[in-house]
Biopython code that builds the backbone (N, CA, C, O; Angstrom):
import numpy as np
from Bio.PDB.StructureBuilder import StructureBuilder

atoms = [
    (1, "MET", "N", (-67.163, -45.077, -6.610)),
    (1, "MET", "CA", (-66.837, -45.076, -5.303)),
    (1, "MET", "C", (-66.017, -46.334, -4.976)),
    (1, "MET", "O", (-66.362, -47.386, -5.514)),
    (2, "THR", "N", (-65.076, -46.325, -4.235)),
    (2, "THR", "CA", (-64.370, -47.570, -3.907)),
    (2, "THR", "C", (-64.176, -47.807, -2.400)),
    (2, "THR", "O", (-63.649, -48.862, -2.045)),
    (3, "THR", "N", (-64.528, -46.984, -1.574)),
    (3, "THR", "CA", (-64.244, -47.337, -0.059)),
    (3, "THR", "C", (-65.659, -47.383, 0.433)),
    (3, "THR", "O", (-66.676, -46.940, -0.100)),
    (4, "ASP", "N", (-65.490, -48.057, 1.640)),
    (4, "ASP", "CA", (-66.936, -48.419, 2.328)),
    (4, "ASP", "C", (-67.442, -46.928, 2.891)),
    (4, "ASP", "O", (-68.639, -46.657, 2.987)),
    (5, "ALA", "N", (-66.342, -45.969, 3.263)),
    (5, "ALA", "CA", (-66.942, -44.782, 3.825)),
    (5, "ALA", "C", (-67.780, -43.975, 2.623)),
    (5, "ALA", "O", (-68.870, -43.435, 2.811)),
    (6, "ALA", "N", (-67.118, -43.996, 1.457)),
    (6, "ALA", "CA", (-67.661, -43.198, 0.271)),
    (6, "ALA", "C", (-69.025, -43.855, 0.076)),
    (6, "ALA", "O", (-69.910, -43.090, -0.308)),
    (7, "ARG", "N", (-69.358, -45.141, 0.270)),
    (7, "ARG", "CA", (-70.670, -46.039, -0.107)),
    (7, "ARG", "C", (-71.649, -45.543, 0.973)),
    (7, "ARG", "O", (-72.851, -45.582, 0.711)),
    (8, "ASP", "N", (-71.232, -45.080, 2.167)),
    (8, "ASP", "CA", (-72.010, -44.657, 3.276)),
    (8, "ASP", "C", (-72.356, -43.183, 3.212)),
    (8, "ASP", "O", (-73.294, -42.742, 3.876)),
    (9, "CYS", "N", (-71.588, -42.383, 2.398)),
    (9, "CYS", "CA", (-71.663, -41.002, 2.293)),
    (9, "CYS", "C", (-72.747, -40.518, 1.406)),
    (9, "CYS", "O", (-72.667, -40.708, 0.193)),
    (10, "ALA", "N", (-73.756, -39.902, 1.939)),
    (10, "ALA", "CA", (-75.037, -39.454, 1.234)),
    (10, "ALA", "C", (-74.564, -38.579, -0.113)),
    (10, "ALA", "O", (-75.082, -38.690, -1.225)),
    (11, "GLU", "N", (-73.482, -37.700, 0.235)),
    (11, "GLU", "CA", (-73.184, -36.754, -0.928)),
    (11, "GLU", "C", (-72.521, -37.526, -2.020)),
    (11, "GLU", "O", (-72.837, -37.324, -3.192)),
    (12, "CYS", "N", (-71.483, -38.531, -1.636)),
    (12, "CYS", "CA", (-70.862, -39.411, -2.501)),
    (12, "CYS", "C", (-72.029, -40.157, -3.511)),
    (12, "CYS", "O", (-71.972, -40.151, -4.741)),
    (13, "VAL", "N", (-72.909, -40.685, -2.836)),
    (13, "VAL", "CA", (-73.933, -41.533, -3.384)),
    (13, "VAL", "C", (-74.854, -40.503, -4.434)),
    (13, "VAL", "O", (-75.290, -40.910, -5.511)),
    (14, "ARG", "N", (-75.050, -39.209, -3.960)),
    (14, "ARG", "CA", (-75.713, -38.405, -4.744)),
    (14, "ARG", "C", (-74.934, -37.909, -5.983)),
    (14, "ARG", "O", (-75.488, -37.634, -7.047)),
    (15, "LEU", "N", (-73.730, -37.825, -5.783)),
    (15, "LEU", "CA", (-72.720, -37.449, -7.118)),
    (15, "LEU", "C", (-72.690, -38.348, -7.910)),
    (15, "LEU", "O", (-72.960, -38.144, -9.093)),
    (16, "GLU", "N", (-72.332, -39.630, -7.413)),
    (16, "GLU", "CA", (-72.347, -40.923, -8.304)),
    (16, "GLU", "C", (-73.476, -41.130, -9.282)),
    (16, "GLU", "O", (-73.302, -41.477, -10.450)),
    (17, "ARG", "N", (-74.728, -40.877, -8.684)),
    (17, "ARG", "CA", (-75.870, -41.168, -9.274)),
    (17, "ARG", "C", (-76.154, -39.981, -10.425)),
    (17, "ARG", "O", (-76.702, -40.177, -11.509)),
    (18, "ASP", "N", (-75.699, -38.834, -9.973)),
    (18, "ASP", "CA", (-75.915, -37.537, -10.938)),
    (18, "ASP", "C", (-74.985, -37.855, -12.183)),
    (18, "ASP", "O", (-75.373, -37.739, -13.345)),
    (19, "ARG", "N", (-73.634, -38.294, -11.789)),
    (19, "ARG", "CA", (-72.645, -38.544, -12.951)),
    (19, "ARG", "C", (-73.264, -39.751, -13.935)),
    (19, "ARG", "O", (-73.108, -39.742, -15.156)),
    (20, "GLU", "N", (-73.919, -40.687, -13.280)),
    (20, "GLU", "CA", (-74.346, -41.752, -14.177)),
    (20, "GLU", "C", (-75.490, -41.351, -14.931)),
    (20, "GLU", "O", (-75.669, -41.859, -16.037)),
    (21, "ALA", "N", (-76.359, -40.429, -14.436)),
    (21, "ALA", "CA", (-77.552, -39.852, -15.120)),
    (21, "ALA", "C", (-76.914, -39.054, -16.209)),
    (21, "ALA", "O", (-77.325, -39.185, -17.362)),
    (22, "ALA", "N", (-75.934, -38.234, -15.924)),
    (22, "ALA", "CA", (-75.509, -37.308, -17.024)),
    (22, "ALA", "C", (-74.863, -38.155, -17.964)),
    (22, "ALA", "O", (-75.194, -37.940, -19.130)),
    (23, "ARG", "N", (-73.960, -39.137, -17.761)),
    (23, "ARG", "CA", (-73.634, -40.282, -18.803)),
    (23, "ARG", "C", (-74.627, -40.799, -19.840)),
    (23, "ARG", "O", (-74.445, -40.880, -21.055)),
    (24, "ARG", "N", (-75.730, -41.140, -19.125)),
    (24, "ARG", "CA", (-76.862, -41.710, -19.967)),
    (24, "ARG", "C", (-77.324, -40.867, -20.970)),
    (24, "ARG", "O", (-77.625, -41.308, -22.080)),
    (25, "VAL", "N", (-77.414, -39.575, -20.645)),
    (25, "VAL", "CA", (-78.069, -38.512, -21.649)),
    (25, "VAL", "C", (-77.002, -37.858, -22.399)),
    (25, "VAL", "O", (-77.195, -36.955, -23.212)),
    (26, "GLY", "N", (-75.893, -38.343, -22.097)),
    (26, "GLY", "CA", (-74.636, -37.619, -22.988)),
    (26, "GLY", "C", (-74.465, -36.095, -22.467)),
    (26, "GLY", "O", (-74.111, -35.236, -23.276)),
    (27, "ASP", "N", (-74.695, -35.789, -21.228)),
    (27, "ASP", "CA", (-74.180, -34.539, -20.681)),
    (27, "ASP", "C", (-72.789, -34.634, -20.075)),
    (27, "ASP", "O", (-72.638, -34.836, -18.870)),
    (28, "TRP", "N", (-71.738, -34.481, -20.949)),
    (28, "TRP", "CA", (-70.537, -34.912, -20.485)),
    (28, "TRP", "C", (-69.916, -33.817, -19.810)),
    (28, "TRP", "O", (-68.882, -34.057, -19.187)),
    (29, "SER", "N", (-70.355, -32.701, -19.829)),
    (29, "SER", "CA", (-69.894, -31.544, -18.890)),
    (29, "SER", "C", (-70.491, -31.805, -17.369)),
    (29, "SER", "O", (-69.809, -31.653, -16.355)),
    (30, "ARG", "N", (-71.611, -32.144, -17.374)),
    (30, "ARG", "CA", (-72.155, -32.388, -16.017)),
    (30, "ARG", "C", (-71.497, -33.661, -15.403)),
    (30, "ARG", "O", (-71.104, -33.656, -14.237)),
    (31, "ALA", "N", (-71.390, -34.713, -16.185)),
    (31, "ALA", "CA", (-70.746, -35.929, -15.693)),
    (31, "ALA", "C", (-69.262, -35.553, -15.290)),
    (31, "ALA", "O", (-68.783, -36.153, -14.328)),
    (32, "THR", "N", (-68.460, -34.564, -15.980)),
    (32, "THR", "CA", (-67.099, -34.349, -15.643)),
    (32, "THR", "C", (-67.260, -33.444, -14.176)),
    (32, "THR", "O", (-66.534, -33.553, -13.188)),
    (33, "ASP", "N", (-68.193, -32.713, -14.312)),
    (33, "ASP", "CA", (-68.284, -31.953, -12.855)),
    (33, "ASP", "C", (-68.496, -32.756, -11.670)),
    (33, "ASP", "O", (-67.962, -32.542, -10.581)),
    (34, "CYS", "N", (-69.324, -33.717, -11.947)),
    (34, "CYS", "CA", (-69.625, -34.667, -10.877)),
    (34, "CYS", "C", (-68.338, -35.505, -10.510)),
    (34, "CYS", "O", (-68.084, -35.799, -9.342)),
    (35, "ALA", "N", (-67.627, -35.833, -11.461)),
    (35, "ALA", "CA", (-66.400, -36.801, -11.135)),
    (35, "ALA", "C", (-65.315, -35.960, -10.470)),
    (35, "ALA", "O", (-64.464, -36.532, -9.788)),
    (36, "VAL", "N", (-65.293, -34.668, -10.626)),
    (36, "VAL", "CA", (-64.283, -33.697, -10.170)),
    (36, "VAL", "C", (-64.762, -33.526, -8.594)),
    (36, "VAL", "O", (-64.006, -33.657, -7.631)),
    (37, "LEU", "N", (-66.101, -33.222, -8.530)),
    (37, "LEU", "CA", (-66.635, -33.100, -7.020)),
    (37, "LEU", "C", (-66.586, -34.402, -6.226)),
    (37, "LEU", "O", (-66.589, -34.379, -4.995)),
    (38, "LEU", "N", (-66.543, -35.493, -6.900)),
    (38, "LEU", "CA", (-66.276, -36.945, -6.085)),
    (38, "LEU", "C", (-64.868, -37.072, -5.815)),
    (38, "LEU", "O", (-64.474, -37.536, -4.745)),
    (39, "ARG", "N", (-64.033, -36.661, -6.787)),
    (39, "ARG", "CA", (-62.512, -36.721, -6.452)),
    (39, "ARG", "C", (-62.169, -35.671, -5.387)),
    (39, "ARG", "O", (-61.219, -35.931, -4.649)),
    (40, "ARG", "N", (-62.794, -34.577, -5.227)),
    (40, "ARG", "CA", (-62.322, -33.530, -4.272)),
    (40, "ARG", "C", (-63.098, -33.550, -3.014)),
    (40, "ARG", "O", (-62.800, -32.765, -2.114)),
    (41, "HIS", "N", (-64.121, -34.436, -2.878)),
    (41, "HIS", "CA", (-64.784, -34.584, -1.747)),
    (41, "HIS", "C", (-63.746, -34.760, -0.544)),
    (41, "HIS", "O", (-62.868, -35.621, -0.519)),
    (42, "PRO", "N", (-64.001, -33.747, 0.511)),
    (42, "PRO", "CA", (-62.917, -33.766, 1.588)),
    (42, "PRO", "C", (-62.729, -35.126, 2.368)),
    (42, "PRO", "O", (-61.610, -35.401, 2.802)),
    (43, "GLU", "N", (-63.684, -35.898, 2.539)),
    (43, "GLU", "CA", (-63.509, -37.091, 3.314)),
    (43, "GLU", "C", (-62.907, -38.265, 2.522)),
    (43, "GLU", "O", (-62.225, -39.111, 3.099)),
    (44, "HIS", "N", (-63.158, -38.318, 1.203)),
    (44, "HIS", "CA", (-62.932, -39.457, 0.428)),
    (44, "HIS", "C", (-62.024, -39.386, -0.658)),
    (44, "HIS", "O", (-61.365, -40.359, -1.025)),
    (45, "GLY", "N", (-61.959, -38.139, -1.244)),
    (45, "GLY", "CA", (-61.095, -37.913, -2.387)),
    (45, "GLY", "C", (-59.878, -37.203, -2.068)),
    (45, "GLY", "O", (-59.628, -36.844, -0.917)),
    (46, "THR", "N", (-59.067, -36.977, -3.110)),
    (46, "THR", "CA", (-57.862, -36.071, -3.041)),
    (46, "THR", "C", (-57.962, -35.034, -4.101)),
    (46, "THR", "O", (-58.493, -35.256, -5.189)),
    (47, "LYS", "N", (-57.462, -33.948, -3.773)),
    (47, "LYS", "CA", (-57.368, -32.886, -4.587)),
    (47, "LYS", "C", (-56.174, -32.956, -5.446)),
    (47, "LYS", "O", (-55.086, -33.216, -4.932)),
    (48, "PRO", "N", (-56.285, -32.748, -6.710)),
    (48, "PRO", "CA", (-55.015, -32.868, -7.643)),
    (48, "PRO", "C", (-53.988, -31.658, -7.156)),
    (48, "PRO", "O", (-54.294, -30.580, -6.647)),
    (49, "THR", "N", (-52.860, -32.106, -7.427)),
    (49, "THR", "CA", (-51.783, -31.155, -7.146)),
    (49, "THR", "C", (-51.766, -30.267, -8.502)),
    (49, "THR", "O", (-52.273, -30.684, -9.543)),
    (50, "PRO", "N", (-51.126, -28.989, -8.391)),
    (50, "PRO", "CA", (-51.166, -28.118, -9.560)),
    (50, "PRO", "C", (-50.669, -28.849, -10.761)),
    (50, "PRO", "O", (-49.773, -29.688, -10.672)),
    (51, "GLY", "N", (-51.247, -28.534, -11.879)),
    (51, "GLY", "CA", (-50.770, -29.354, -13.107)),
    (51, "GLY", "C", (-50.988, -30.621, -13.343)),
    (51, "GLY", "O", (-50.579, -31.198, -14.350)),
    (52, "GLU", "N", (-51.745, -31.223, -12.301)),
    (52, "GLU", "CA", (-52.116, -32.849, -12.552)),
    (52, "GLU", "C", (-53.414, -32.789, -13.249)),
    (52, "GLU", "O", (-54.268, -31.996, -12.851)),
    (53, "ARG", "N", (-53.616, -33.506, -14.186)),
    (53, "ARG", "CA", (-54.753, -33.782, -15.028)),
    (53, "ARG", "C", (-55.768, -34.607, -14.286)),
    (53, "ARG", "O", (-55.415, -35.547, -13.573)),
    (54, "VAL", "N", (-57.070, -34.250, -14.453)),
    (54, "VAL", "CA", (-58.072, -35.112, -13.832)),
    (54, "VAL", "C", (-58.301, -36.178, -15.053)),
    (54, "VAL", "O", (-58.175, -35.875, -16.240)),
    (55, "LYS", "N", (-58.648, -37.441, -14.581)),
    (55, "LYS", "CA", (-58.754, -38.481, -15.553)),
    (55, "LYS", "C", (-60.220, -38.271, -16.187)),
    (55, "LYS", "O", (-61.187, -37.972, -15.486)),
    (56, "PRO", "N", (-60.299, -38.472, -17.714)),
    (56, "PRO", "CA", (-61.502, -37.901, -18.304)),
    (56, "PRO", "C", (-62.662, -39.098, -17.898)),
    (56, "PRO", "O", (-62.452, -40.157, -17.308)),
    (57, "VAL", "N", (-63.779, -38.632, -18.349)),
    (57, "VAL", "CA", (-64.974, -39.449, -18.094)),
    (57, "VAL", "C", (-64.902, -40.412, -19.087)),
    (57, "VAL", "O", (-64.597, -40.097, -20.237)),
    (58, "GLU", "N", (-65.196, -41.769, -18.706)),
    (58, "GLU", "CA", (-65.467, -42.859, -19.805)),
    (58, "GLU", "C", (-66.682, -42.768, -20.516)),
    (58, "GLU", "O", (-67.732, -42.748, -19.874)),
    (59, "ARG", "N", (-66.696, -42.712, -21.703)),
    (59, "ARG", "CA", (-67.975, -42.584, -22.576)),
    (59, "ARG", "C", (-68.612, -43.990, -22.706)),
    (59, "ARG", "O", (-67.886, -44.979, -22.799)),
    (60, "PRO", "N", (-69.872, -44.082, -22.711)),
    (60, "PRO", "CA", (-70.387, -45.410, -23.248)),
    (60, "PRO", "C", (-70.354, -45.778, -24.461)),
    (60, "PRO", "O", (-70.458, -44.844, -25.255)),
    (61, "SER", "N", (-70.227, -46.988, -24.989)),
    (61, "SER", "CA", (-70.037, -47.454, -26.372)),
    (61, "SER", "C", (-71.438, -46.859, -26.944)),
    (61, "SER", "O", (-72.451, -46.644, -26.279)),
    (62, "GLN", "N", (-71.253, -46.647, -28.326)),
    (62, "GLN", "CA", (-72.286, -46.097, -29.302)),
    (62, "GLN", "C", (-72.830, -47.134, -30.081)),
    (62, "GLN", "O", (-73.323, -46.870, -31.177)),
    (63, "GLY", "N", (-72.789, -48.601, -29.523)),
    (63, "GLY", "CA", (-73.245, -49.591, -30.450)),
    (63, "GLY", "C", (-74.290, -50.136, -29.958)),
    (63, "GLY", "O", (-74.872, -51.027, -30.578)),
]
sb = StructureBuilder()
sb.init_structure("model")
sb.init_model(0)
sb.init_chain("A")
sb.init_seg("    ")
for serial, (resi, resn, name, xyz) in enumerate(atoms, 1):
    if name == "N":
        sb.init_residue(resn, " ", resi, " ")
    sb.init_atom(name, np.array(xyz, "f"), 0.0, 1.0, " ", f" {name:<3s}", serial, name[0])
structure = sb.get_structure()
């Protein structure tokens, strides 16, 4: 979340928490779903144009 509006949005906060929880347990599919939903959130994100790739989720180090 990068904007003040996103920090104040309950849906954005929920999706960010879900994404972080999914990352912690290695559920990359769920983490990606949350990232896409955050990006497409109508008030705060943008919808990718046709053919645009969604940035992959960063995986935590295995060390």
